[in-house]
KEPAMAR-170206 format. One record per atom (N, C-alpha, C): x, y, z; residue in three letters. Coordinates in steps of 0.1 Angstrom, whole numbers, padded with zeros to 4 digits, always signed. Each point is the difference from the previous one (the first is absolute). Last residue first. Layout:
XYZALA
...
***
This chain:
+0141-0121-0121ALA
-0004-0002+0009ALA
-0016+0000-0001ALA
+0041-0022-0033LEU
-0006+0013+0002LEU
-0012-0002+0014LEU
+0029-0030-0022PHE
+0008+0011+0007PHE
-0011+0008+0001PHE
-0014-0039-0020ALA
+0007-0005+0012ALA
+0007+0010+0009ALA
-0019+0009-0046LEU
-0010+0001+0008LEU
+0005-0005+0015LEU
+0017+0002-0047ARG
+0007+0011+0013ARG
-0006+0002+0012ARG
-0012-0029-0042GLU
+0016-0006+0008GLU
+0006+0011+0011GLU
-0047+0011-0022ARG
+0005-0012+0005ARG
+0006-0003+0010ARG
-0008+0050-0014ARG
+0004-0012-0004ARG
+0002-0014+0009ARG
-0034+0050-0013VAL
+0011-0013+0013VAL
+0003-0009-0006VAL
-0003+0051-0016PRO
-0005-0011-0003PRO
+0006-0010+0011PRO
-0006+0054-0018HIS
+0002-0010+0012HIS
-0006-0014+0002HIS
-0007+0026-0040ASP
+0013+0006+0002ASP
+0004-0005+0015ASP
-0029-0027-0040PHE
+0001+0011+0015PHE
+0015+0004+0005PHE
-0028-0012-0050GLY
+0001-0003+0011GLY
+0005+0007+0012GLY
-0019+0010-0048ASP
+0006+0003+0007ASP
+0008-0006+0006ASP
-0046-0001-0018GLY
+0016-0010-0007GLY
+0012+0005+0002GLY
-0042+0022+0018ALA
+0001+0002-0012ALA
+0014-0011-0007ALA
-0022-0005+0044ALA
-0011+0000-0013ALA
+0006+0006-0011ALA
+0032+0003+0034TRP
-0004-0011-0002TRP
-0011-0003-0012TRP
+0016+0038+0019ARG
+0008-0002-0009ARG
-0001-0014-0004ARG
-0032+0021+0026THR
-0002+0005-0009THR
+0011-0009-0008THR
+0001-0015+0041VAL
-0014-0003-0004VAL
-0001+0006-0020VAL
+0037+0018+0034GLU
+0002-0013-0009GLU
-0013-0009-0005GLU
-0003+0040+0018GLY
+0009+0004-0007GLY
+0002-0013-0008GLY
-0024+0003+0043VAL
-0012+0004-0015VAL
+0010+0003-0014VAL
+0021-0010+0044ALA
-0009-0013-0004ALA
-0009+0001-0015ALA
+0027+0034+0023LEU
+0010-0009-0007LEU
-0012-0015-0008LEU
-0024+0035+0026ASP
+0009+0006-0013ASP
+0006-0008-0005ASP
-0013-0012+0040ALA
-0015+0000-0012ALA
+0008+0003-0009ALA
+0031+0011+0035LEU
-0005-0022-0001LEU
-0012-0002-0013LEU
+0009+0048+0018ARG
+0016-0008-0005ARG
-0004-0017-0005ARG
-0033+0018+0031ARG
+0000+0009-0016ARG
+0009-0007-0009ARG
+0002-0005+0044LEU
-0011-0008-0003LEU
+0000+0000-0015LEU
+0018+0035+0030GLU
+0014-0012-0004GLU
-0009-0013-0009GLU
-0022+0030+0029ASN
+0001+0007-0018ASN
+0007-0006-0005ASN
-0011-0026+0044GLY
-0005+0012-0007GLY
+0001+0004-0007GLY
+0038-0036+0007GLN
-0014+0005+0006GLN
-0007+0011-0004GLN
+0040-0042-0012SER
-0003+0016-0002SER
-0018+0000+0013SER
+0044-0015+0024GLY
-0001-0008-0018GLY
-0010+0015-0002GLY
+0015+0000+0038ALA
+0003+0004-0004ALA
+0003-0001-0013ALA
-0020-0013+0043LEU
-0003+0013-0008LEU
+0008+0000-0012LEU
-0002-0033+0044HIS
-0001-0002-0013HIS
-0006+0010-0014HIS
+0002+0015+0048PRO
-0008-0016-0004PRO
+0004+0002-0011PRO
+0039+0015+0033THR
-0013+0008-0009THR
-0013-0011-0006THR
+0048+0005+0037ILE
-0008-0009-0003ILE
-0012+0007-0007ILE
+0050+0011+0025LEU
-0014+0006-0010LEU
-0006-0018-0006LEU
+0040+0007+0040ALA
-0010-0006-0008ALA
-0012+0006-0006ALA
+0032+0008+0040ASN
+0011+0002-0013ASN
-0010-0007-0014ASN
-0018+0002+0042GLU
-0005+0010-0001GLU
+0014+0007-0011GLU
-0028-0051+0015CYS
+0014+0007-0002CYS
+0001+0016-0004CYS
-0041-0028+0016THR
+0007+0006+0009THR
+0018+0006-0007THR
-0032-0028-0024TRP
-0007+0010+0001TRP
+0006+0013+0015TRP
+0021-0045-0019LEU
-0001+0010-0004LEU
-0004+0013-0001LEU
-0009-0039+0028PRO
+0015+0009+0008PRO
-0001+0011-0014PRO
-0049-0028+0002HIS
+0017-0003-0005HIS
+0001+0014+0003HIS
-0040-0004+0011GLU
+0006-0004+0014GLU
+0015-0002-0008GLU
-0042+0005-0029PRO
+0002+0014+0008PRO
+0009-0003+0016PRO
+0005-0025-0052PRO
-0007-0002+0011PRO
+0004+0011+0010PRO
+0010+0007-0054LEU
-0002-0006+0013LEU
-0005-0001+0013LEU
-0009+0004-0055VAL
+0002+0009+0013VAL
+0002-0012+0010VAL
+0010-0017-0034GLU
-0002+0011-0008GLU
-0003+0011+0010GLU
+0024-0043+0018PRO
-0007+0001-0014PRO
-0003+0016+0000PRO
+0038-0005+0000ASP
-0010-0009+0002ASP
-0004-0008+0010ASP
+0011+0051-0029THR
+0003-0010+0013THR
+0000-0012-0004THR
+0006+0054-0026VAL
-0004-0014-0002VAL
+0005-0006+0011VAL
+0008+0040-0005ASP
-0012+0004-0006ASP
-0007-0016+0000ASP
+0042+0028+0024LEU
-0004-0013+0001LEU
-0015+0005-0009LEU
+0049+0011+0015VAL
-0011+0007-0001VAL
-0006-0012-0008VAL
+0042+0007+0039ALA
-0009-0005-0008ALA
-0010+0007-0002ALA
+0048-0001+0022ARG
-0005+0003-0002ARG
-0010-0002-0008ARG
+0045-0012+0037ILE
-0010+0001-0015ILE
-0011+0002+0000ILE
+0022-0014+0043ARG
+0011+0002-0012ARG
-0005+0005-0012ARG
-0024-0014+0045GLY
+0008+0018-0006GLY
+0010-0004-0009GLY
-0032-0036+0017ALA
+0016+0001+0011ALA
+0008+0017-0005ALA
-0042-0016-0019ARG
-0003+0001+0015ARG
+0012+0002+0010ARG
+0002-0011-0048LEU
-0009+0018+0000LEU
+0002+0000+0018LEU
+0014-0039-0016VAL
+0009+0007-0002VAL
-0002+0012+0003VAL
-0031-0032+0007ASP
+0008-0001+0010ASP
+0015+0010-0006ASP
-0044-0007-0034THR
+0003+0008+0015THR
+0011-0002+0019THR
+0010-0021-0047LEU
-0004+0014-0003LEU
-0004+0008+0011LEU
-0002-0048+0002ALA
+0014+0004+0002ALA
+0000+0015-0004ALA
-0040-0020-0006ASP
+0003-0004+0014ASP
+0015+0007+0003ASP
-0017+0001-0047GLN
-0008+0007+0005GLN
+0004-0003+0016GLN
+0024-0010-0042ASP
-0002-0004+0011ASP
-0009+0009+0010ASP
-0007+0006-0051VAL
+0011+0007+0010VAL
-0003-0011+0011VAL
-0024-0001-0038VAL
+0010-0002-0008VAL
+0013+0007+0013VAL
-0048-0004+0005ALA
+0009-0010+0001ALA
+0011+0000-0002ALA
-0031+0040-0005GLY
+0007-0003+0009GLY
+0009-0008+0003GLY
+0000+0020-0043ARG
-0012-0015+0004ARG
+0010+0003+0020ARG
+0009+0044-0033ALA
-0008-0008-0005ALA
-0008-0013+0006ALA
+0024+0041+0012THR
-0013+0004-0003THR
-0007-0012-0009THR
+0039+0022+0043ASN
-0005-0018-0011ASN
-0014+0003-0005ASN
+0051+0021+0017VAL
-0011+0005+0002VAL
-0007-0011-0009VAL
+0035+0012+0039LEU
-0003-0013-0011LEU
-0013+0005-0003LEU
+0047+0024+0021VAL
-0017+0000-0003VAL
+0000-0005-0005VAL
+0044+0012+0033SER
-0006-0001-0015SER
-0016-0006+0001SER
+0030+0000+0039ASP
-0006+0018+0001ASP
-0005+0001-0015ASP
+0042-0031+0004PRO
-0012+0000+0015PRO
-0006+0016-0010PRO
+0008-0037-0034ARG
+0013+0014+0011ARG
-0011+0001+0009ARG
-0006-0050-0017MET
+0000+0012-0004MET
+0005+0009+0008MET
-0003-0045+0005SER
+0012+0006-0007SER
-0002+0012-0003SER
-0033-0028+0015THR
+0004+0008+0016THR
+0014+0003-0008THR
-0029-0017-0029LEU
-0008+0010+0007LEU
+0007+0011+0013LEU
+0008-0042-0027LEU
+0005+0011-0005LEU
-0010+0011+0005LEU
-0002-0041+0021GLU
+0018+0002-0003GLU
+0002+0015-0009GLU
-0043-0017+0007ARG
+0004+0003+0013ARG
+0015+0007+0001ARG
-0026-0001-0043SER
-0004-0007+0008SER
+0010+0007+0015SER
-0025-0002-0051VAL
+0002+0011+0006VAL
+0005-0001+0012VAL
-0022-0028-0025LEU
+0015+0002-0008LEU
+0005+0011+0008LEU
-0043-0026+0002GLY
+0007+0007+0015GLY
+0016-0002-0005GLY
-0035-0011-0038HIS
-0003+0000+0009HIS
+0013-0004+0016HIS
+0005-0004-0055THR
+0002+0010+0013THR
-0006+0003+0013THR
-0003-0037-0030ALA
+0017+0001+0002ALA
+0002+0013+0009ALA
-0045-0014-0015PRO
+0003-0010+0009PRO
+0017+0008+0004PRO
-0023+0038-0012LEU
-0002-0012-0010LEU
+0007-0005+0008LEU
-0014+0055-0001LEU
+0000-0016+0012LEU
-0002-0011-0012LEU
+0023+0049-0016PRO
-0016-0011-0001PRO
+0002-0013+0012PRO
+0037+0046+0005THR
-0001-0016-0010THR
-0020-0002+0008THR
+0027+0047+0010HIS
-0008-0007-0012HIS
-0003-0012-0007HIS
+0020+0034+0047VAL
+0001-0013-0004VAL
-0015+0003-0014VAL
+0041+0027+0021SER
-0017+0005-0006SER
+0001-0016-0003SER
+0038+0023+0034VAL
-0004-0013-0008VAL
-0010+0002-0003VAL
+0036+0039+0015VAL
-0016-0007+0004VAL
+0000-0010-0012VAL
+0043+0013+0017ASP
-0001+0007+0012ASP
-0021-0001-0005ASP
+0038-0038-0017ALA
-0009+0013-0004ALA
-0003+0008+0012ALA
+0031-0038-0004ARG
+0003+0015-0001ARG
-0012+0011-0005ARG
-0004-0049+0018ALA
+0015+0003+0004ALA
+0003+0014-0009ALA
-0037-0024-0020PHE
-0004+0004+0012PHE
+0013+0011+0010PHE
+0007-0021-0041LEU
-0007+0015+0000LEU
-0002+0004+0014LEU
+0031-0039-0008GLU
+0002+0018+0000GLU
-0010+0008-0002GLU
-0012-0040+0000GLY
+0004+0000+0010GLY
+0004+0014+0005GLY
-0015-0022-0040LEU
-0009+0008+0008LEU
+0001-0001+0014LEU
+0032+0013-0052GLY
-0010-0013+0010GLY
-0007+0006+0013GLY
+0010+0033-0039VAL
+0007-0003+0008VAL
-0006-0013+0007VAL
+0000+0041-0038PRO
-0007-0016+0000PRO
+0013-0004+0012PRO
-0013+0054-0011HIS
+0012-0006+0001HIS
-0008-0015+0001HIS
-0023+0033-0029ALA
-0003-0007+0013ALA
+0016-0004+0000ALA
-0027+0022-0036GLY
+0006+0012+0012GLY
+0000-0006+0011GLY
-0013-0022-0040LEU
-0010+0001+0006LEU
+0001+0020+0007LEU
+0034-0032-0024ALA
-0013+0010-0011ALA
-0006+0005+0011ALA
+0025-0029+0026THR
+0007+0012-0004THR
-0006+0009-0010THR
-0017-0044+0005ALA
-0004+0015+0016ALA
+0008+0008-0007ALA
+0007-0033-0031GLU
-0017+0007-0004GLU
+0001+0007+0017GLU
+0042-0024-0004ALA
-0007+0013-0009ALA
-0007+0004-0003ALA
+0005-0031+0024ASP
+0008+0012+0011ASP
+0000+0008-0010ASP
-0041-0036-0002SER
+0016+0002-0001SER
+0010+0010+0003SER
-0055-0022+0017VAL
+0006+0010-0010VAL
+0014-0003+0004VAL
-0025-0029+0025TYR
-0001-0002-0013TYR
+0010+0015-0012TYR
+0001-0004+0053PRO
+0007-0012-0010PRO
-0001-0001-0015PRO
-0003+0042+0032ASP
-0008-0007-0008ASP
+0004-0006-0008ASP
+0014+0045+0033HIS
+0000-0014+0000HIS
-0010-0010-0004HIS
+0024+0052+0000LEU
-0012-0008-0005LEU
+0002-0016-0001LEU
+0012+0054+0020LEU
+0001-0013+0001LEU
-0008-0006-0007LEU
+0013+0056+0005ILE
-0009-0014-0007ILE
+0009-0012-0002ILE
+0007+0051+0025THR
+0009-0009-0009THR
-0009-0006+0002THR
-0011+0048-0005LEU
-0001-0014+0011LEU
+0009-0007-0009LEU
-0014+0047-0007ASP
+0011+0000+0009ASP
-0002-0012+0006ASP
-0042+0014-0036TYR
+0002+0000+0012TYR
+0017-0005+0001TYR
-0027-0006-0037PRO
+0006+0012+0005PRO
+0004+0006+0008PRO
-0020-0044-0011ARG
+0016+0005-0013ARG
+0000+0016+0009ARG
-0035-0029+0017LEU
+0010-0002+0007LEU
+0019+0010-0006LEU
-0041-0016-0021LEU
-0008+0005+0005LEU
+0010+0008+0012LEU
+0008-0044-0023GLU
-0001+0018-0013GLU
-0003+0010+0002GLU
+0002-0038+0033ILE
+0010+0000-0010ILE
+0002+0018-0004ILE
-0043-0026+0013VAL
+0006+0010+0008VAL
+0015+0005-0003VAL
-0022-0026-0029ARG
-0003+0014-0003ARG
+0006+0009+0015ARG
+0010-0051-0005ARG
+0005+0012-0009ARG
-0005+0016+0001ARG
-0019-0037+0022GLY
+0015+0005+0011GLY
+0009+0013-0013GLY
-0048-0021-0007ILE
+0001+0013+0011ILE
+0013+0004+0003ILE
-0008-0034-0030LEU
-0003+0009-0008LEU
-0002+0014+0013LEU
+0040-0036+0010SER
-0016+0001+0001SER
-0008+0012-0015SER
+0048-0016+0020ALA
-0001+0008-0006ALA
-0009-0006-0005ALA
+0014-0009+0047SER
-0003-0001-0013SER
-0003+0009-0007SER
+0016+0011+0043LEU
+0000-0012+0003LEU
-0010+0001-0011LEU
+0032+0041+0011ILE
-0011-0005-0008ILE
-0002-0015-0002ILE
+0023+0044+0031GLY
+0003-0017-0005GLY
-0009-0001-0005GLY
+0021+0049+0008VAL
-0007-0006+0003VAL
+0004-0014-0009VAL
+0029+0037+0028THR
-0002-0008-0007THR
-0015-0009-0001THR
+0020+0059+0006ARG
-0003-0015+0007ARG
+0000-0013-0010ARG
+0016+0051-0008GLY
+0002-0014+0000GLY
-0001-0013+0006GLY
-0029+0041+0014TYR
+0012+0002-0007TYR
+0007-0013+0004TYR
-0038+0008+0018ASN
-0002-0008-0009ASN
+0011+0004-0011ASN
-0011+0003+0063GLY
+0000+0006-0014GLY
+0002-0007-0011GLY
+0021-0004+0047LEU
-0013+0005+0001LEU
+0000+0011-0019LEU
+0042-0017+0029GLY
-0008-0013-0007GLY
-0011+0005-0006GLY
+0020+0025+0028ALA
+0009+0002-0017ALA
-0007-0010-0006ALA
-0025+0023+0037PRO
+0013-0011+0004PRO
+0004+0002-0017PRO
-0020+0044+0018THR
-0007-0017+0000THR
+0009-0003-0005THR
+0004+0045+0016ARG
+0008-0011+0004ARG
-0008-0014+0000ARG
-0015+0043-0016LEU
+0020+0000-0006LEU
+0005-0012+0009LEU
-0047+0010+0006TRP
+0002-0006-0015TRP
+0010+0004+0001TRP
-0021-0003+0047ASP
+0011+0006-0006ASP
+0003-0004-0016ASP
-0048-0007+0027GLY
+0009-0002+0004GLY
+0006+0010-0008GLY
-0044+0000+0002ARG
+0002-0003-0008ARG
+0017-0005-0005ARG
-0041-0002+0040ASP
+0006+0009-0002ASP
+0014-0007-0015ASP
-0046-0013+0027HIS
-0003+0017-0010HIS
+0017+0006+0002HIS
-0013-0048+0015THR
+0012+0008+0007THR
-0005+0016-0005THR
-0028-0041-0016ALA
+0005-0001+0010ALA
+0009+0015+0009ALA
-0008-0001-0045ARG
-0014+0003+0000ARG
+0001-0008+0015ARG
+0040-0001-0019LEU
-0005+0013-0001LEU
-0015+0003+0006LEU
+0020-0045-0007ALA
+0005+0007+0008ALA
+0001+0012+0003ALA
-0026-0022-0035ARG
-0002-0004+0012ARG
+0007+0008+0010ARG
+0016+0008-0039ALA
-0011+0005-0001ALA
-0009-0005+0014ALA
+0042-0020-0007ARG
+0001+0012-0004ARG
-0016+0010+0002ARG
+0001-0046-0016GLU
+0009-0001+0016GLU
+0004+0015+0009GLU
-0020-0007-0048LEU
-0010-0001+0009LEU
+0006+0000+0013LEU
+0032+0008-0037VAL
-0008+0014+0003VAL
-0014-0005+0008VAL
+0051-0013-0011ARG
-0007-0002+0015ARG
-0015+0006-0001ARG
+0028-0002-0038LYS
+0000+0015+0008LYS
-0001-0005+0012LYS
+0000-0032-0032GLY
+0018+0002-0002GLY
+0000+0012+0011GLY
-0045-0020-0008SER
+0011-0006+0008SER
+0008+0005+0001SER
-0029+0017-0036LEU
-0002+0002+0023LEU
+0009-0005+0009LEU
+0009-0011-0048LEU
+0006+0012+0004LEU
-0003+0002+0015LEU
-0019-0040-0018ILE
+0018-0001+0000ILE
+0006+0011+0009ILE
-0048-0002-0007MET
+0007-0007+0009MET
+0012+0005+0001MET
-0019+0014-0043ALA
-0003+0002+0009ALA
+0007-0002+0019ALA
-0001-0029-0040VAL
+0013+0015-0002VAL
-0001+0007+0016VAL
-0035-0036-0006THR
+0015-0003+0001THR
+0010+0010+0002THR
-0044+0010-0015TYR
+0003-0001+0012TYR
+0008-0009+0009TYR
-0001+0003-0047GLU
+0000+0017+0004GLU
+0003-0002+0018GLU
-0006-0040-0028ALA
+0014+0008+0000ALA
+0004+0014+0002ALA
-0044-0023+0002VAL
+0006-0009+0014VAL
+0019+0008-0005VAL
-0034+0018-0031PRO
-0004+0005+0016PRO
+0010-0009+0008PRO
+0008-0018-0045LEU
+0005+0015+0001LEU
-0005+0009+0015LEU
-0017-0049-0020ALA
+0015+0004+0003ALA
+0003+0012+0011ALA
-0041-0013-0023ASN
+0002+0000+0013ASN
+0014-0001+0007ASN
-0002+0002-0044ALA
-0008+0011+0000ALA
-0001+0000+0018ALA
+0019-0034-0026ALA
+0006+0007+0000ALA
-0003+0010+0005ALA
-0027-0036+0004ALA
+0010+0004+0007ALA
+0006+0007-0001ALA
-0041-0015-0024ALA
+0006+0014+0001ALA
+0009+0003+0009ALA
-0010-0040-0038SER
-0002+0003+0014SER
+0005+0018+0005SER
-0011-0050-0040SER
+0005+0017+0003SER
-0004+0004+0018SER
+0005-0050-0040VAL
-0005+0007+0011VAL
+0005+0014+0004VAL
-0022-0043-0037GLU
+0013+0012-0003GLU
-0008+0006+0013GLU
-0003-0047-0014ILE
-0010+0009+0000ILE
+0014+0008+0006ILE
+0003-0048-0006GLY
+0004+0015-0013GLY
-0007+0010+0006GLY
-0009-0048+0019ARG
-0009+0006-0013ARG
+0007+0013-0009ARG
+0023-0014+0044GLU
+0001-0014-0011GLU
-0009+0005-0015GLU
+0000+0031+0037TRP
+0018-0001-0009TRP
-0009-0015-0010TRP
-0032+0007+0032CYS
-0003+0009-0011CYS
+0019+0003-0010CYS
-0009-0033+0032ALA
-0005-0007-0008ALA
-0004+0018-0009ALA
+0025-0002+0040GLU
+0005-0007-0011GLU
-0008-0004-0011GLU
-0014+0039+0025THR
+0000-0008+0009THR
+0014-0005-0014THR
-0023+0048+0021VAL
+0007-0007-0008VAL
+0005-0013-0002VAL
-0014+0028+0037HIS
-0016-0002-0009HIS
+0007-0013-0013HIS
+0023+0016+0039GLY
-0005-0003+0008GLY
-0013+0001-0012GLY
+0043+0017-0007ARG
+0004-0016+0001ARG
-0015-0005+0002ARG
+0015+0042-0018VAL
-0010-0007-0002VAL
-0003-0013+0003VAL
+0019+0054+0016THR
+0000-0015-0006THR
-0006-0009-0003THR
-0011+0047+0006GLY
+0014-0004-0002GLY
+0003-0011-0001GLY
-0048+0028-0018ALA
+0011-0001+0013ALA
+0014-0007-0002ALA
-0037-0001-0035THR
+0004+0018+0008THR
+0008+0001+0015THR
-0004-0036-0047HIS
+0000+0001+0016HIS
+0004+0008+0003HIS
-0016-0023-0046VAL
+0008+0013+0001VAL
-0005-0003+0019VAL
-0001-0039-0040VAL
-0001+0000+0018VAL
+0005+0014-0003VAL
-0014-0032-0047ALA
+0008+0010+0006ALA
-0011+0004+0013ALA
-0015-0028-0033ARG
+0013+0000-0001ARG
+0005+0004+0009ARG
-0049-0028-0002LEU
+0013+0007+0005LEU
+0013+0000-0001LEU
-0044-0022-0018ARG
+0007+0009-0009ARG
+0007+0009+0012ARG
-0021-0038+0015PRO
+0011+0001-0009PRO
+0006+0007-0008PRO
-0022-0008+0051ALA
+0001+0012-0007ALA
+0010-0001-0015ALA
-0014-0032+0037ALA
-0013+0006-0005ALA
+0002+0014-0008ALA
+0034-0028+0015ALA
-0009-0006-0012ALA
-0013+0004-0001ALA
+0036+0015+0026LEU
-0001+0007-0008LEU
-0008-0012-0013LEU
-0014-0003+0047ALA
+0004+0015+0000ALA
+0004+0002-0016ALA
+0013-0040+0019ALA
-0015-0003-0004ALA
-0005+0015-0005ALA
+0049-0012+0009ALA
-0008+0000-0008ALA
-0017-0001-0003ALA
+0020+0039+0025ASP
+0006-0013+0001ASP
-0003-0007-0015ASP
+0003+0050+0024LEU
-0003-0003-0011LEU
+0009-0016-0009LEU
-0019+0029+0051PRO
+0011-0011-0006PRO
-0004-0002-0014PRO
-0026+0042+0019PRO
+0000-0014+0013PRO
+0015-0006-0018PRO
+0001+0052+0022CYS
-0005-0010-0011CYS
+0003-0014+0000CYS
+0007+0045+0026GLY
-0011-0015+0008GLY
-0006-0006-0017GLY
+0033+0042-0006TRP
-0004-0007+0012TRP
-0010-0005+0001TRP
+0003+0005-0047GLY
+0007+0009+0010GLY
+0002-0004+0011GLY
-0006-0008-0059THR
-0008-0005+0011THR
+0007+0011+0011THR
-0017-0006-0050VAL
+0009+0015+0006VAL
-0008-0011+0013VAL
+0003-0025-0044LEU
-0006+0002+0007LEU
+0006+0011+0009LEU
-0016-0026-0054LEU
+0013+0010+0013LEU
-0006+0000+0017LEU
-0027-0017-0038GLU
+0020-0005-0007GLU
+0008+0007+0008GLU
-0056-0021+0007VAL
+0011+0008+0003VAL
+0014-0004-0004VAL
-0041-0021-0001ASP
-0002+0005-0011ASP
+0012+0011+0000ASP
-0013-0035+0038ALA
-0007-0003-0016ALA
+0006+0008-0015ALA
-0003+0014+0052LEU
+0012-0005-0008LEU
+0002-0003-0013LEU
-0039+0013+0022ALA
+0002+0013-0004ALA
+0016-0005-0007ALA
-0030-0034+0017ALA
-0004+0010-0010ALA
+0010+0010-0007ALA
+0012-0022+0038ARG
+0003-0008-0008ARG
-0011+0005-0013ARG
-0010+0023+0038ALA
+0021+0002-0002ALA
+0001-0008-0010ALA
-0043-0003+0017ARG
+0002+0012-0003ARG
+0014+0002-0011ARG
-0012-0037+0026ASP
-0009+0001-0009ASP
+0005+0011-0014ASP
+0037-0013+0044THR
-0013+0009-0003THR
-0009-0005-0012THR
+0047-0009+0014THR
-0010-0006+0003THR
-0015+0000-0002THR
+0041+0030+0004PHE
-0004-0010-0016PHE
-0006-0011+0001PHE
+0001+0046+0031ASP
+0002-0012+0006ASP
-0004-0006-0019ASP
+0006+0048+0006ASP
+0014-0002+0012ASP
-0008-0014+0002ASP
-0008+0035-0041LEU
-0002-0012+0003LEU
+0010-0001+0015LEU
-0033+0040-0009VAL
+0012-0003-0007VAL
+0000-0014+0006VAL
-0044+0023-0012PRO
+0009+0001+0007PRO
+0015-0007-0002PRO
-0017+0026-0033PRO
+0004-0002+0014PRO
-0013-0007+0003PRO
+0012-0006-0050PRO
-0003+0012+0009PRO
+0005-0002+0014PRO
+0029-0012-0043THR
-0012-0010+0008THR
-0004+0013+0007THR
+0027+0013-0038LEU
+0001+0003+0014LEU
-0013-0009+0003LEU
+0032+0012-0046ALA
-0014-0003+0004ALA
+0001-0009+0012ALA
+0037+0038-0016CYS
-0004-0011+0001CYS
-0014-0007+0004CYS
+0023+0041-0008VAL
+0007-0006-0005VAL
-0006-0016-0001VAL
-0017+0035+0018THR
+0000+0007-0012THR
+0014-0009-0010THR
-0017-0010+0048GLY
-0011+0003-0007GLY
+0003+0000-0014GLY
+0031+0015+0029LEU
+0004-0018+0003LEU
-0014-0002-0013LEU
+0005+0043+0018ALA
+0010-0004-0009ALA
+0000-0018-0002ALA
-0038+0017+0028ALA
-0002+0005-0009ALA
+0014-0001-0013ALA
+0008-0015+0042LEU
-0009-0005-0005LEU
-0006+0003-0010LEU
+0026+0029+0022SER
+0006-0013+0000SER
-0002-0011-0010SER
-0026+0038+0022GLU
+0011+0004-0011GLU
+0009-0009-0008GLU
-0032-0008+0038PRO
-0001+0001-0011PRO
+0007+0003-0013PRO
+0026-0024+0040ASP
-0013+0010-0002ASP
-0007+0001-0013ASP
+0029-0036+0028LEU
-0001+0006-0018LEU
-0012+0008+0008LEU
+0022-0013+0035VAL
+0011-0002-0010VAL
-0003+0005-0011VAL
-0030-0013+0038ALA
+0012+0013+0007ALA
+0004+0004-0016ALA
-0031-0032-0005ALA
-0005+0017+0005ALA
+0012+0008+0004ALA
+0007-0046-0014ALA
-0003+0006-0010ALA
-0005+0014+0007ALA
+0012-0029+0031ALA
+0010+0001-0006ALA
-0004+0011-0009ALA
-0034-0016+0026ARG
+0008+0008+0008ARG
+0012+0004-0011ARG
-0023-0035-0013PRO
-0007+0014-0003PRO
+0009+0012+0007PRO
+0026-0040-0014SER
-0008-0001+0008SER
-0013+0015-0003SER
+0020-0028-0037MET
+0013+0008+0011MET
-0013-0001+0006MET
+0003-0001-0053ALA
+0000-0012+0011ALA
+0006+0004+0012ALA
-0025+0019-0051LEU
+0008+0004+0011LEU
-0004-0010+0008LEU
+0004-0006-0054ALA
-0010+0001+0015ALA
+0009+0006+0010ALA
-0008+0000-0061ALA
+0007-0001+0017ALA
-0004+0001+0009ALA
-0001-0004-0059ARG
-0008-0002+0012ARG
+0010-0002+0010ARG
+0015+0028-0043PRO
+0003-0011+0009PRO
-0013-0001+0011PRO
+0000+0029-0050ARG
-0001-0001+0018ARG
-0001-0013+0004ARG
+0016+0007-0052PRO
-0016+0001+0006PRO
+0012+0000+0020PRO
+0019+0025-0045ARG
+0002-0012+0008ARG
-0012-0005+0010ARG
-0005+0027-0047ALA
+0002+0000+0016ALA
+0004-0012+0003ALA
+0007+0005-0053THR
-0013-0002+0010THR
+0005+0005+0016THR
+0016+0021-0051PRO
+0004-0015+0016PRO
-0011+0003+0003PRO
-0005+0011-0049THR
+0000+0007+0009THR
+0001-0013+0013THR
+0018-0009-0052PRO
-0008-0003+0009PRO
-0005+0011+0009PRO
+0026+0021-0043PRO
+0003-0013+0011PRO
-0014-0002+0010PRO
-0003+0013-0050MET
+0001+0007+0013MET
+0002-0013+0007MET
***
């Protein structure tokens, strides 16, 4: 008789993130699902790798499930975790905690960035369509005048038919935005120096240069990660080249845009803006952007919040399940791509 196959032992795992992040992202059902495929270290979660308790837990850990507030996995932390082979992150970027020491050891890394990209893309598409109909401005006017106006005399430029949308960067989010915009009667432009013309066309976009993107688009949506090379990338020159009454949507990082220049252009009334991010994240009360009626500023809400956090947990559970079964990750983070990721 053939030998009976032995069950693969459950890998030892621990949660490494802030207690608040763990409570928000990992509900009892998600924790139970993780517990079926790995042997989880009992709570509390690890949010400081220097404590005696953390070092005792790390000594046997093969997998870390990380989240917002995870301390850096530097050489000292890895020395305390000699068996660590993989990190599954329940949020987007791993820049804050996955260090060079992790890559040098060959630790496998996964991220829920793809899951977090969807609500950002949904927010972006909503804002593109709302801005085309000037919904917020017209709702404000209706509240003030109680007069809906003559819909047969609305300006020809109002509406979403045939508008041109420019996507700055084919990031995970940028690609999802392009995908979600396909059903609409829009022309999509894309600028990304790391994407070939053939790939841009396959995505459903027309590849263009940076200057052409801003000069042609009715809406420019920024999806560029904040890197040394992209700080202030959306310059005064680009902003002033935008078509009158066009819209800048920024869900990336505030510092990708020259905020002083954007403030000047908005105060001059040339363009409109939807800003889910600013620099700093919360502007001081006296900042002139607050008084620009042509700027909608939202509190960095595009990313996963509320019930959307469950999507992050579900992706992480799926990744842990595959890894524990020896099947690898569906959403790996590659060292060589990290310089281009948010």
